[in-house]
C-alpha positions in Angstrom: 38.0 405.8 4.7 37.9 403.0 2.1 37.6 399.3 3.4 39.1 396.2 1.7 37.9 392.6 2.0 40.2 389.6 1.8 37.4 387.4 0.2 37.3 387.2 -3.6 34.4 389.1 -5.2 31.6 387.2 -6.9 32.3 386.0 -10.5 36.0 386.7 -10.1 38.5 384.7 -12.3 39.2 382.4 -9.4 35.6 381.2 -9.3 35.5 380.7 -13.1 38.4 378.3 -13.3 36.5 375.0 -12.8 33.9 376.0 -15.4 36.5 376.9 -17.9 38.4 373.7 -17.3 35.3 371.7 -17.9 34.6 373.5 -21.1 38.1 372.9 -22.3 37.8 369.2 -21.5 34.5 369.0 -23.4 36.0 370.8 -26.4 39.0 368.5 -26.3 36.7 365.4 -26.2 34.6 366.7 -29.1 37.7 367.4 -31.1 38.8 363.9 -30.4 35.5 362.6 -31.6 35.5 364.7 -34.8 39.1 364.0 -35.5 38.5 360.3 -35.2 35.5 360.5 -37.5 37.2 362.7 -40.0 40.1 360.3 -40.2 37.7 357.4 -40.7 35.8 359.4 -43.4 39.1 360.3 -45.2 40.3 356.7 -45.2 36.9 355.5 -46.5 37.0 358.1 -49.3 40.5 357.0 -50.3 39.2 353.4 -50.4 36.3 354.4 -52.7 38.6 356.4 -55.0 40.9 353.4 -55.2 37.9 351.2 -56.1 37.3 353.5 -59.1 40.7 352.6 -60.7 40.7 350.0 -63.5 43.7 348.2 -62.0 43.0 344.7 -60.8 42.2 344.7 -57.0 44.2 342.3 -54.9 41.3 342.2 -52.4 37.8 343.4 -52.6 37.0 347.1 -51.8 34.4 345.8 -49.3 37.1 344.0 -47.4 39.2 347.2 -47.3 36.2 349.2 -45.9 35.8 346.6 -43.1 39.5 346.7 -42.3 39.6 350.5 -42.2 36.7 350.5 -39.8 38.4 348.0 -37.5 41.7 349.8 -37.5 40.4 353.3 -37.0 38.0 352.4 -34.2 40.8 350.4 -32.6 43.0 353.4 -32.6 40.3 355.8 -31.3 38.9 353.4 -28.7 42.3 352.7 -27.1 41.0 350.2 -24.5 38.6 348.2 -26.7 38.7 345.1 -28.9 37.1 345.6 -32.3 36.0 342.8 -34.6 33.7 342.2 -37.6 31.8 339.0 -38.2 30.4 338.1 -41.6 27.2 336.1 -42.3 25.9 334.7 -45.5 22.2 335.5 -46.2 19.7 333.2 -44.3 22.6 331.7 -42.2 22.4 331.8 -38.4 26.1 331.1 -37.9 28.9 333.4 -39.1 32.6 333.8 -38.7 34.9 336.5 -37.2 36.8 337.8 -40.2 38.4 341.1 -39.0 40.0 341.6 -35.6 41.9 344.6 -34.3 45.4 343.9 -32.9 45.9 343.6 -29.2 46.7 346.9 -27.3 48.7 345.0 -24.7 52.4 345.4 -24.9 53.1 342.5 -22.5 51.4 339.7 -24.3 49.5 339.1 -27.5 46.1 338.1 -26.3 44.4 335.5 -28.5 41.0 336.8 -27.8 38.7 338.8 -25.5 35.5 337.6 -24.1 32.0 338.9 -23.6 28.9 337.4 -22.0 26.1 336.3 -24.3 22.4 335.9 -23.5 23.0 332.3 -22.6 26.0 333.1 -20.4 28.6 331.7 -22.7 31.8 333.5 -23.6 32.3 334.8 -27.2 35.8 334.5 -28.5 36.8 337.3 -30.8 39.6 335.9 -32.9 39.9 335.2 -36.6 37.7 332.4 -38.1 35.9 331.9 -34.8 32.3 330.8 -35.4 29.7 333.2 -33.9 25.9 332.9 -33.6 23.5 335.4 -35.0 21.3 335.2 -31.9 24.2 336.2 -29.7 25.0 339.3 -31.8 21.3 340.3 -31.7 21.4 340.0 -27.9 24.5 342.2 -27.8 22.9 344.7 -30.2 20.0 345.3 -27.7 22.2 345.8 -24.6 22.7 349.2 -23.0 25.2 350.4 -24.2 25.2 348.0 -27.2 28.2 345.9 -28.1 27.2 344.9 -31.6 26.0 346.9 -34.6 24.7 345.6 -38.0 26.7 347.1 -40.8 25.2 345.9 -44.1 21.9 344.3 -44.6 20.4 345.7 -47.8 22.9 344.5 -50.5 21.2 341.1 -50.8 24.6 339.5 -50.2 26.8 339.2 -47.2 25.7 340.6 -43.8 28.3 342.2 -41.5 28.3 342.9 -37.8 30.6 345.2 -35.9 31.5 343.9 -32.4 33.2 346.1 -29.7 34.3 344.8 -26.3 35.6 347.4 -23.9 38.1 346.2 -21.3 37.5 347.3 -17.7 39.7 350.4 -17.0 39.6 352.6 -13.9 39.0 356.2 -14.5 40.5 357.3 -11.2 38.2 360.4 -11.1 39.7 361.7 -14.3 36.9 363.9 -15.8 38.5 364.0 -19.3 38.5 360.2 -19.4 34.9 360.1 -18.1 33.8 362.5 -20.9 35.6 360.4 -23.5 33.9 357.3 -22.2 30.5 359.0 -22.5 31.3 360.0 -26.1 32.4 356.5 -27.3 28.8 355.3 -28.0 28.3 358.3 -30.2 31.6 357.7 -32.0 30.7 354.1 -32.7 27.2 354.9 -33.9 28.5 357.6 -36.3 31.3 355.4 -37.5 28.8 352.6 -38.3 26.7 355.2 -40.2 29.8 356.3 -42.2 30.6 352.7 -42.9 27.1 351.9 -44.2 27.1 354.9 -46.4 30.5 353.9 -47.8 29.2 350.3 -48.5 26.1 351.7 -50.2 28.4 354.0 -52.3 30.6 351.1 -53.1 27.6 349.0 -54.3 26.5 351.9 -56.5 30.0 352.4 -57.8 30.2 348.6 -58.6 26.9 348.8 -60.4 28.1 351.7 -62.5 31.3 349.8 -63.3 29.3 346.8 -64.4 27.1 348.9 -66.6 30.2 350.6 -68.0 31.8 347.3 -68.7 28.6 346.0 -70.3 28.4 349.2 -72.4 32.1 348.9 -73.3 31.6 345.2 -74.2 28.5 346.1 -76.2 30.4 348.8 -78.0 33.2 346.4 -78.8 30.6 343.9 -80.0 28.9 346.6 -82.1 32.2 347.6 -83.6 33.0 344.0 -84.4 29.6 343.5 -85.9 30.0 346.6 -87.9 33.4 345.4 -89.2 31.8 342.0 -90.1 28.9 343.8 -91.8 31.4 346.0 -93.9 33.4 342.8 -94.7 30.2 341.0 -95.6 29.0 343.9 -97.8 32.4 344.1 -99.6 32.5 340.3 -100.1 28.8 340.2 -101.2 29.4 343.0 -103.6 32.3 341.1 -105.1 30.3 337.9 -105.2 27.4 339.6 -107.0 29.4 341.7 -109.4 31.6 338.8 -110.6 28.8 336.5 -111.9 26.8 339.6 -113.1 29.8 340.7 -115.1 29.9 337.2 -116.8 26.1 337.2 -117.4 26.1 340.7 -118.9 29.3 340.3 -120.8 28.6 336.9 -122.4 25.0 338.0 -123.2 26.4 341.0 -125.0 28.7 338.7 -127.0 25.8 336.4 -128.0 23.7 339.4 -129.1 26.6 340.9 -131.1 27.5 337.7 -132.9 23.9 336.6 -133.6 23.3 333.5 -131.5 23.9 330.2 -133.4 23.1 327.1 -131.4 25.5 325.1 -133.6 28.5 327.2 -132.6 30.4 325.5 -129.7 31.6 328.8 -128.2 28.0 330.0 -128.0 27.1 326.9 -126.0 30.1 327.7 -123.8 28.8 331.3 -123.3 25.4 329.9 -122.3 26.9 327.5 -119.8 28.8 330.4 -118.2 25.7 332.5 -118.0 23.7 329.7 -116.4 26.5 328.9 -113.9 26.8 332.5 -113.0 23.0 332.8 -112.5 23.0 329.8 -110.2 25.8 331.3 -108.2 23.8 334.5 -107.7 20.8 332.4 -106.6 22.9 330.4 -104.1 24.2 333.6 -102.6 20.6 335.0 -102.1 19.5 331.6 -100.7 22.3 331.6 -98.1 21.3 335.1 -96.8 17.6 334.2 -96.7 18.3 330.8 -95.0 20.4 332.4 -92.3 17.7 335.0 -91.6 15.0 332.3 -91.4 17.0 330.0 -89.1 17.9 332.8 -86.7 14.2 333.8 -86.6 13.3 330.2 -86.0 11.1 330.2 -89.1 12.8 327.8 -91.4 10.5 325.3 -93.0 11.6 321.7 -92.9 10.1 319.1 -95.3 10.7 315.8 -93.5 11.0 312.7 -95.6 12.6 309.3 -95.9 15.8 310.1 -97.9 17.6 307.5 -100.0 21.1 308.3 -98.9 23.2 306.5 -101.6 21.1 308.2 -104.3 21.3 311.7 -102.7 25.1 311.4 -102.1 25.7 310.4 -105.8 23.6 313.3 -107.0 25.6 315.7 -104.7 28.9 314.3 -106.0 27.7 314.7 -109.6 27.1 318.4 -109.0 30.7 319.1 -107.9 32.4 316.7 -110.3 33.0 319.3 -112.9 34.6 321.8 -110.5 36.9 319.0 -109.1 37.9 318.0 -112.6 38.7 321.6 -113.6 41.2 321.8 -110.6 42.6 318.3 -111.3 41.4 316.9 -108.0 40.3 313.4 -107.4 36.7 313.0 -106.1 36.0 310.1 -103.8 32.7 308.7 -102.3 32.6 306.1 -99.6 29.2 305.0 -98.3 28.7 302.4 -95.5 26.6 299.6 -97.0 24.5 299.6 -93.8 23.5 303.2 -94.5 20.4 303.3 -96.7 17.8 305.8 -95.6 17.5 308.7 -93.2 14.6 310.9 -92.0 15.6 314.4 -93.0 14.8 317.3 -95.4 16.5 316.0 -98.6 16.9 319.6 -100.0 18.5 320.9 -96.8 20.8 317.8 -96.4 22.0 318.3 -100.0 22.6 322.0 -99.2 24.7 321.1 -96.2 26.8 318.6 -98.1 27.3 320.9 -101.1 28.4 323.7 -98.8 31.1 321.5 -97.3 32.2 320.0 -100.6 32.5 323.4 -102.4 34.5 324.7 -99.4 36.8 321.7 -99.6 37.3 322.2 -103.4 37.9 325.9 -102.9 40.8 325.4 -100.5 42.4 322.4 -102.1 44.9 322.8 -105.0 46.3 319.3 -105.2 45.3 315.8 -104.0 41.7 314.8 -103.4 38.3 315.6 -101.8 36.0 313.0 -100.5 32.7 312.3 -98.8 32.4 309.4 -96.3 29.1 308.3 -94.9 29.1 306.0 -91.8 26.5 304.7 -89.4 27.5 305.1 -85.7 24.8 303.9 -83.3 21.6 306.0 -83.8 23.5 308.6 -85.8 24.8 309.0 -89.4 28.2 310.7 -89.9 28.7 312.6 -93.2 32.5 313.5 -93.3 33.8 315.8 -96.0 37.6 315.6 -96.1 40.3 317.2 -98.2 44.0 317.5 -98.7 44.0 321.3 -98.8 45.5 324.1 -96.8 44.0 323.3 -93.5 42.7 325.7 -90.8 44.6 327.2 -87.8 43.2 326.6 -84.3 42.5 330.3 -84.0 40.4 330.3 -87.1 38.7 327.1 -86.2 37.2 328.8 -83.1 35.5 331.4 -85.4 34.6 329.2 -88.4 30.9 329.0 -87.7 30.4 332.7 -87.0 28.3 334.4 -89.7 30.4 336.4 -92.3 33.7 335.1 -90.9 36.3 334.1 -93.6 39.8 332.7 -93.1 42.7 334.7 -94.4 43.7 332.5 -97.2 45.5 333.6 -100.4 44.1 330.6 -102.4 40.5 331.7 -102.0 40.9 335.4 -101.1 37.6 337.4 -101.1 35.6 334.4 -102.4 32.3 333.7 -100.7 30.2 335.5 -98.1 31.2 333.7 -95.0 27.7 332.3 -94.5 28.0 328.8 -95.8 29.4 327.2 -92.6 27.1 329.2 -90.3 24.1 328.0 -92.4 25.3 324.4 -92.4 25.7 324.2 -88.6 22.3 325.8 -88.0 20.6 323.4 -90.5 22.3 320.5 -88.7 20.9 321.8 -85.4 17.5 322.1 -86.9 17.8 318.4 -87.7 18.8 317.6 -84.1 22.4 317.2 -85.1 25.7 319.0 -85.0 28.9 319.8 -87.1 32.4 319.0 -86.0 35.7 320.1 -87.5 39.2 318.6 -87.4 42.0 320.4 -89.2 45.8 321.1 -89.3 47.6 323.7 -91.3 48.9 322.3 -94.6 47.4 318.8 -93.8 43.8 319.2 -94.9 40.5 319.3 -93.0 37.6 317.1 -92.0 34.1 318.5 -91.5 31.6 316.0 -90.1 27.8 316.5 -90.1 26.2 314.3 -87.4 22.5 313.7 -87.8 20.2 311.3 -85.9 18.6 308.5 -87.9 15.2 309.5 -86.5 15.1 313.1 -85.3 12.8 314.1 -82.4 9.8 316.1 -83.5 6.5 316.0 -85.3 7.3 313.7 -88.2 3.7 312.6 -89.0 2.8 312.3 -92.6 6.4 312.0 -94.0 6.7 310.5 -97.4 9.3 308.2 -98.7 11.5 310.1 -101.1 13.8 308.3 -103.4 15.1 311.4 -105.2 14.6 315.1 -105.2 12.1 316.3 -107.9 14.4 319.2 -108.8 17.1 316.7 -109.6 15.1 314.9 -112.3 16.1 315.8 -115.9 13.8 318.0 -117.9 11.2 316.4 -120.1 12.6 315.9 -123.6 9.7 314.1 -125.3 6.6 316.1 -126.4 3.2 315.1 -124.9 1.2 312.7 -127.0 -1.3 315.5 -127.8 -1.4 319.3 -127.4 -2.1 320.3 -123.8 -3.4 323.8 -123.1 -1.5 325.7 -120.4 -2.7 329.1 -119.2 0.2 331.3 -118.0 -0.8 334.3 -115.9 2.4 336.3 -115.6 3.1 340.0 -115.2 6.8 340.1 -116.1 7.5 340.0 -119.8 10.9 338.3 -119.7 9.7 335.6 -117.3 6.6 335.0 -119.3 8.6 334.6 -122.6 11.1 332.3 -120.8 8.4 329.9 -119.6 6.3 330.1 -122.7 9.2 329.3 -125.0 10.4 326.5 -122.8 7.0 324.8 -122.4 6.2 325.2 -126.1 9.4 323.4 -127.0 8.2 320.6 -124.8 5.0 320.4 -126.8 2.5 322.3 -124.7 0.2 324.9 -126.0 0.8 328.0 -123.9 -1.6 331.0 -123.7 -0.1 334.0 -121.9 -2.3 336.4 -119.9 -0.5 339.6 -118.6 -3.1 340.4 -116.0 -6.4 339.3 -114.3 -8.6 340.9 -116.9 -6.9 339.0 -119.8 -7.1 335.7 -117.7 -10.9 336.0 -117.4 -11.1 336.9 -121.1 -9.1 333.8 -122.2 -11.0 331.5 -119.9 -14.2 332.2 -121.8 -12.9 330.2 -124.8 -10.2 328.0 -123.1 -10.3 325.0 -120.8 -6.6 324.8 -119.6 -5.2 321.5 -118.2 -3.0 323.6 -115.8 -2.9 327.3 -114.8 0.4 328.9 -113.9 -0.5 331.8 -111.6 1.8 334.7 -110.8 1.0 336.1 -107.3 1.7 339.8 -108.0 -0.4 341.2 -110.9 -1.1 344.8 -111.7 -4.9 344.7 -111.4 -5.4 342.0 -108.8 -3.7 339.6 -106.4 -2.9 336.2 -107.9 -4.0 334.5 -104.7 -7.3 336.3 -104.8 -7.8 335.0 -108.3 -7.1 331.5 -107.1 -9.9 331.8 -104.5 -12.3 333.1 -107.2 -11.4 330.2 -109.5 -12.0 327.7 -106.7 -15.4 329.2 -106.0 -16.3 328.7 -109.7 -17.5 325.1 -110.2 -15.9 325.0 -113.7 -12.4 325.6 -112.3 -12.7 324.2 -108.8 -10.7 321.1 -109.8 -8.3 322.7 -112.3 -4.7 322.3 -111.2 -3.1 325.6 -110.3 0.6 326.1 -109.8 1.8 329.3 -108.1 5.0 330.7 -109.6 6.2 333.7 -107.6 9.2 335.6 -106.2 7.7 335.1 -102.7 10.3 332.9 -101.1 10.2 333.9 -97.4 9.0 331.7 -94.5 5.3 331.0 -94.7 4.9 332.0 -98.4 4.5 328.5 -99.6 1.8 327.8 -96.9 0.1 331.1 -97.8 -0.2 330.0 -101.5 -1.3 326.5 -100.6 -4.0 327.9 -98.2 -5.4 330.0 -101.0 -6.1 326.8 -103.1 -3.1 326.2 -105.3 -1.9 322.6 -105.9 1.8 323.4 -105.9 4.3 326.2 -105.6 7.5 327.1 -107.4 9.6 330.2 -106.5 11.5 332.5 -108.8 14.0 332.4 -110.4 12.2 329.6 -112.1 13.9 326.2 -112.1 12.8 325.1 -115.6 13.3 321.3 -115.2 11.2 321.5 -112.0 8.6 323.6 -113.8 8.5 320.9 -116.5 8.0 318.1 -114.1 5.3 319.9 -112.2 3.4 320.7 -115.4 3.7 317.1 -116.5 2.6 315.8 -113.1 -0.6 317.9 -113.0 -1.5 317.8 -116.7 -1.7 314.0 -116.9 -5.2 312.8 -117.4 -6.8 310.9 -114.5 
């Protein structure tokens, strides 16, 4: 007969109920933990995606990350107060910048309190000061109440602060499990936040690089446009005078040149003017390159300002007359001399005067020189078209040209850039005042005595190149040895010097030079630097080593016109230097200077 017991069997469903309930409670708490963290991660990701947009941010993404952390932890930790305090690097006192809203429905608590190491109460409300030492104390409590959020950015340091209010658990195992899991939630939330801050810094770094590259690309595009504009303008500038040179030379050849014909003299004047225009263009390009490389040579001297200004005005007089413009010069009687490079000062003034004449159709153009304290003001003014404020901001940029129908496509856009840089080399500046249709005023301001190494400067009454060519033949024939590789340049110098009364022997190379020297004792040797069979500078060294020619004046005449070329020639032993294309009046004066008997 079968027997039945009233007691439940071992491992029956009734015995398993407490274990199953505990497992469900644990799963529920873990789901709460993961759900809270997933929500935080999702909100942080949205914040980072928002930071990727190009739209202006009303507040910083970092501030959004901190606010998300405070709000999400406040929601998950129902009975806690959450706050974030910010510290500047190396500071020991910070401020509470983010605080979660109060969970109390009865009253809006201004703050909650926690006990610091020194027994004082910390008030967690906005803008409340807080000490770093107190947070470090809370960080090392068990369980901790403070966590450092960001300490590797080199900028602001943030601290997360959580104060849990006392709340009875009433033996509720679910609430007890949740309380046990809260430190894990906070620790992982802090980790998520730090990762988000690191990603934000990386994103901001990429954005800065992207903006830099974008800015660089825009600058490259602008530079490319300026380069194309410069090349187009330069091509126009070169082709125009070349067309005149080639065309009028053709006419002279076709009509058999007759110096008595007035139109032939006019042709020659046009050819000369066009050649000078080409040379000025090349000089502007070279000068800008030298200045930007900080390699411009400055020949300091005591300049006679009235003489220099009159010479400058004489050079633009014809152009002003051709346009029917009045040319005026006003010099303060107290202004007599200035320490400067006379050639460069003349270049600056000519650049401004030619610009003024270019953009003026009626009225007058003038130069006014005034002494103001320890500075001299050179003001070039005109009654021309004027310059808009927008164009004034770009005037001194290389290659920039104003959109002006009067002087469309004329010039390279380098003159003003070179002028300002030359003024700065002299320790001065350039200022502009202008109004559309009411003329312009450009003022070069130079110190009377610029700061720098000015030892050994010489008093200079006038520029040697401004002296007229020698028109009287020497009292007796003087032998000149011309060592020149180029046929056309050699013929030009030989014909010119022979018309002045010199006896010129032309050697095409080094071998011919030594051959001629066997029967010739020249008063001056004109030495080309580039020869087919030897270097001209090497020949100069050899001549200086020869006792017979150690004191013979040698003038280097060469196309070497870059920075340092003059010094290179002088170091080789030449007495003087003249660059190509040859300035014939200057050549005449140099030959006269060195061929005079002691």
